N, C-alpha and C positions, 0 to 999 in steps of 0.2 A: 881575509878576515870575514867573519860572519856578517859584519855590518856592510862590507863591500858587496856581498852577494845580495843582501836585502836591499841595498841602495840601487843596485843594478835593476832589480825587479820593480822597485818603486818608481824609478825614473824612466824606465824603458817603455816601449809600446806594448800593447796587449796582443799576444799571439792568438791564433785560432784555438789552440789547446786551452789557453787560459779562459777564453770566452765560453768554451764548452764546459769547463769546470764550473763556471758561474751559472750556466744554464742548468746543469744537473742540480745545483743547489736550489735554484728556483723551483725545479720540479719536486724536489724533496719538501720544500715549504708548501707547495701546492697540495701534496698529500697530507701534510700536517693540517692545512686549512680544512680539508674535507674530513679528516679523522676527528679533529677537535669538535667540529660543528655537526657531526652525524647525529648527536643527541638532540640538537636544536631542530634538525630536519624531521626526526622521527618522534619527537616528544608527544605530539597530539595523538597519533595512533597507539603508541605504547601506553600513554596515560588512560586512554579509553579502554584498551584491552585489559589492563590490570587494575582499573579504578583507582588511580594514584591521586593523592592529595597534592596540593602545591608544595608542601614541605618534602614529601617523598620524591617528587619529581626534581626538586632542588637538590636532593641528595644524589640522585643519578647524574645530574649535571656536574656536581662537585666531585664525584668519585673519580672521573677521568682527570680532573684538574689536580686532585690530591696525588694521583699517580705521576702527573707531570712534574709536580713540585719535588717528589722523591727522586725522579729521574734526573732533574736538573741539579739537585744538590749532591746526589751520591753516584750517579752513573756518568754524567757529563765530565766531572773532573778526571775520570779514568782516561779520557782522551789525551790529557797532558802526560800520561805515563805510558799508554799502550798505542797511541796513534789515533788520529781523527777518523780515518777510513774504517779501521777495525770496529770502533765503537758505533759508527753509523750503521754498519752491516748488522751488528748484534741487535741494535735497536729496531731496525727494520724487521728482523725476524720476530721480535717480541710484538711489534705492532701488528704484523700480519696474523700471527697466531691469535692475538687478543680479538681482532676484528672478526675472524672466522668463528671463534668460539662464541662471541656475543650474539651471532645470528641464531644460536641454538639455546639461548638462555630461556629458562622456564618461569622465572619470576624476577622481581625487581632486585632482590638481594644478589642473585647470580649475575645479573647484568651489571650491577654496581661493582662487584669484584672484578669482573672482566674489563670493565671500563677503566678501573684503576690500573690493571696490568697493562692495558694498551697505553695509558697515559705515561707509565714509566718509560716505555720505549720512545714516545714522542718527546718527553722532557729530556731524556738522555741524548737525543739526536740533535736538538735545536742548536745548542751552543757550538757543536762541532761544525755544523753547516754554516753558521754565521762566521765562524773563524776562518774556514776555508775560503769563503767568499771574499773576505777582507784580505787574506794573505795572498791570494792569486790575482788580486787587482792592483794595478799601478796607482800611483798617487792621483793621476789625472782622472781615472775612471772609478776610483773606489767608492765615492759617494753615489755614483750612478749604479754600480753593482749592488751596493747595500740596499738602495731603493728598489731595484729590480727584485732582489730577494724578498723584500718586505711585501711587494705586490703579489708575490707568489701565493701568500696566504689567502687574500680575498679572491684571487683568481681561481685557486683550487676550490674555495668555498662556493664561488659563483657557478663554476662548471659542475661541481659536485651537487650543488643545490638543484640545478636543472635536471641532472641525472636522477637525483633522489626523488624529485617530484614525479618523474616518469616511472621509476621503479615502484614507488609507493602505490601509484594508481594501478599498476599491472600485477605486481607480485607481493605487495605488502612490505612492512618495515624491515623484516629480516633480510630481504634481498639487498637492502642498502648496505648492511654490514658485510655481506658476502662480496659485493662489488669493491668495497674498501679494502678487504683482505687480499683480493686478487690484484688490485692496482699496486698495493704495497709490496707484495711478493715480486711483481714484475720489476719494481725499482731496484731490487737487490742485484739483478743482472746488470742493470744500467750502472750502478755504483761500482761494481767489480770492473767493468770494462772502461768506464769513462771518468770516474772521479778519482783524482790523484791524492796521494798522501800529502800532508803539509810539508813544504820545504823547511819552514822554521822548526817543525818538530824533528825532522831528520838531522838538522844541524845541532839543535839544542840537546836532544836526547840520544842521538847516535845509536839507533837500534842495529841489529845484525844486518850486515850487507848495506849499510847506510850509503856508502859512497856510490855503489852501483845504482841504487834506487834514485839517488840525487842526480846522478849524471843522466839517467834515463829521462827524468823529468826535465832537466835542462835541455836535452836534445829535442824533446817534443815542444819546448817553448822557443826553439831556435836560439839557444844561448850556448856559449862555449862550455865544453865539459871541463871538469876539474881533475887534477892529478891526485889531490889529497882533499880530505874534508877541511872546510874552513875551520879556523880556530873557534872553539866553543865560546859562546858569550859568557860574560861574568855571571855566575849563578845568582848572587845576591848583592844588593847594595850594602854599603857599610851601615851597620846598625839595624838592618832589616831582619825581622824574625824569620826563622827557617820554616820550610814547609810551604806547600802551595796555598793552603787556606790562610795560614798566618801571613803570607805575603800580601794578601788583600788588605792588610792593615799595616803594611810597612811604611817606611818614610815616603811621604809625598802622595800616597794614594789612599790613606785611611779616610780622609774627609770625603773624597770622591766616591769611595765604596759605600759609605753611609748614604750619600746623596743619591747615588744611582739605585741603591736598594729601595729607598723611600719612593723614588720616582716610579720604578717598575711596579711596586706594590699598589700605589694609588691609581696609576693608569690602568693596570689590569683589573682592579676592583670595578671600575666603570666599564672597561672594555668588555669583560666577559659577561657582565649583566646585560649589556646591549646585545651582544652577539648570541647569547644563550636564550634569552627570554623574549626577544622581539617577535619571532613568529607566533609564539604561544600567546603573548599579550595582545597582539593584533586580533587573534581569534576571540580572545576574551572580550575585546572591545566591540565585537559584533561582525568582524570580517570572516570570510570563509577560510578554511584550512589552506587552500591554494593561494589565497591572497596573503595569508600569513607567511608562507614560504617565499612568496614574491617579495615581501618586505624585507625578509632576511637576505635574499639574493641581491636586492638593490643596495642594501647596506654594504655588502661585500663588493659589489660593482663600484660603488663609490670609493671603496678602499683601493681598488686598482688605479682609479684616476688620481686619488689623493696621494698614494705612494709614488706614482710616476711624477706628478707635479712637484712633490717634495724633493725628489732626487734632482730635478732641474734647478730648483731654487737653492738647494744646499750648496751648489758650487758658486753661488753669488751672494749668499747671505750668511749671517752668523748662525751657527748650528743651534746654540742655546736659545737665541731670540726666536728663531723660526719654529723650534719645537714648542716653546712656550705659547707662541701665537696660535699654533695649531691646536693646542689644548684648550685655549680660551674659545676658539671657534667651535670646538666640540661641545663645550658647555652650552653655548647658544643653540647649537643644533639639537642637543638633547632636550633642552627646555622647549624648543619649538615642536619637537616630536611629541612631547607630553601634551602640549596644548592642542595639537591637531590629530591626536591618536585616532579618533573616530571619523575623521574626514579623509577619505582614501587618497585623493591626489596630493594634498598637502603632507599627509603622513608619509607617503612614498618619497616625496622630495626631501623631507627632513631626514628620513632613513638614509638616503643617498649621501646627504651632507654629513651625517654622523660617521658613516663609513669613511668618507674622504678624509675628514679631519682626524679621526681617532687612529686610523692606520698611518697617517702622516706622523702623528705624535709617536707611535710605536717605532716607526722607521728612524726617527730622531734618536730615541733611546738606544736602539741597536747600534747606531752610528757612533755613539759616545764610547762604547765599550772598547773598541780597538785603540782609541786614543788613550784611555785611562790605564790599560794594563800592558805590560811587556809580554813577549811571546811565551815565556816560561810558565806564566800563570793566566794566560789569556782565556783559555777555555774554562778554567776554574772560575775566573772572575765573572765571565758572562753567564756561566752555568748557575752560580750562586745568585747573581742578579735576577735571572729569570726565575730561579727557584723561589726566592723571596717574593717576587711578583706573583707567583702561582698561589701563594697563601691568600693574597687579595682576590685572585680569581676564584679560589675555593669558597671564600666567605661570601662573595657576591651572589651566586645563585641561591645559596642557603638563606641568606638574609632576605632576598627577594621572595623566596617561597614562603617564609614565615610571615613577612609583611602582607603578602597576598592573602594568606589564610586569615589574617587579622582584619581584613576588610579594606586594605589600601587599594586605591584605584590605579590603573596603569599610568595615568599622567603623574600622580604623586610619586610613583616609583622612579620615573625618569627625572623628575626634579631633584629627588634625594640623591640619586646616584651620579648626578652631575657635579655635586658639591666637592667630592674628593679631588676632582681635576683642578679646582681653584688652588688647593694646597700643593698639588703636583707642579703647578706653574712655578711656585716658589722654590721647590727642591731642584727643578731643572735649572733655574737661574743660578742657584748655589753651585750645582755641578759644573755649569759652564764657567763660572768664575774660578772655581778651584782648578779645573782642568787648564784654563788659560794661564793662570798664575804658575802652575806647576810646569807647564810646557815651556814658558818663557824664562823660568828661573833655573831649570835643571841643567847641571853641567853635563855635556854630552859624554856618553860612555859607549861601550860596545853595543848596547841595545838602544841608545838614544842619539845616534849620529844623525843630525839633520841634513837634508839635502842642501846644496849651495843656495838654490833659489829660495828655499824656506828660511835659511839663515838670514838672507838679505831682506826678508820681509818680516823679521822679528820672530820667526818660528811660531807664529800665531795659528791656532787651529781655525781661526775665523777668516782666513784669507783664501779666496779663490778655491781651487780644486783641492787644497790641502785641508779642508774642513774635517774630513774623516780619515786623515792619514794616521797610520798606526804609529804608536810610540815605539821607538827602537832604542 
């Protein structure tokens, strides 16, 4: 049975092959961290070269985010049909081409279009990377793997920010985009050689030569090979609407879908304001361009620490409460940053704290998705959640640019953009409640067979290492 294979992977140890797959996913998210924030790193010199207003600079920030929303909504779901690995490779090709072309843009309009194209690739890739990370991790290590993946974003931004600062000083802003294109192209080779296709996809969708591919993966994970494909999981629950998107509003997951959409939207609204505008606003507050980049790098360095600590705490604490607490601490950190914007040492400390808590919050939302959705719609579910969140990300830089042009000070902007997180705390707690009730009340089926130890503990997603266990 498909559930037996899934149970074996969930309850067994992690092979070297599985850890390599997780590591490749972390590298992909590191690229994403650099690609997404390349505009934040180059905003000051681009603005100076083309004499851009705050509103026009905000449009450049949002162009890439608009592309990410489109990629998450329309490209990511294709992975549930054609495979995670294939979609990741296609998206890497798009990202690399977009980054290279951006280096040769002659005006803001050209750069905006190319940033949107690059964003389509990033948005289309993210959900598949998150799903592969979760599916190749055992119950014991899944929360750690998801947290490691989440730390890839600030790690890539931190390393990328350091490289960007060096390249900006030596070769100008166009060299930063060229570096991003080269790094992305190199990752295509890594994905072909080291990133496997999803086991759940091979079982559920049964593409050509699925049994040979599945046995090859099992052999590399030191698992017994199969004579025949496992029985396909039941495609739909009784009364559930047909189709991948419709399945997001099927029995038992509709309320969680709305809650996770709202949570992603509100968090990304604050998240992308802080990440996109912090270097520029520090310069506006009187610091140097180098100090502005340092502030952005510190925010991402805090994200590395925060994501790692979140992963450790997630195996001991309730996921919903931990995520909500992380959001509340982000509110306090953003308010503190606004208060100390012009005082270098305190501003840098606050920037580090914003990164730590906001990346922890994002790791929590990503950890919820494998719990909420079954394998057949998992990438679609996460893709749409990220896509809806991107609309918040799009609005944030635009809103900040308009408010800045109207005379708002940097401190006022940080106070205002902290407020949506207070609402997000409520939606996360609703998501936690819905997920907990659904997990404890659902009758086990081919995709929802709990492990014996989980059944003994009430099948709660809030217990021990099962906080981020996938719903089967």
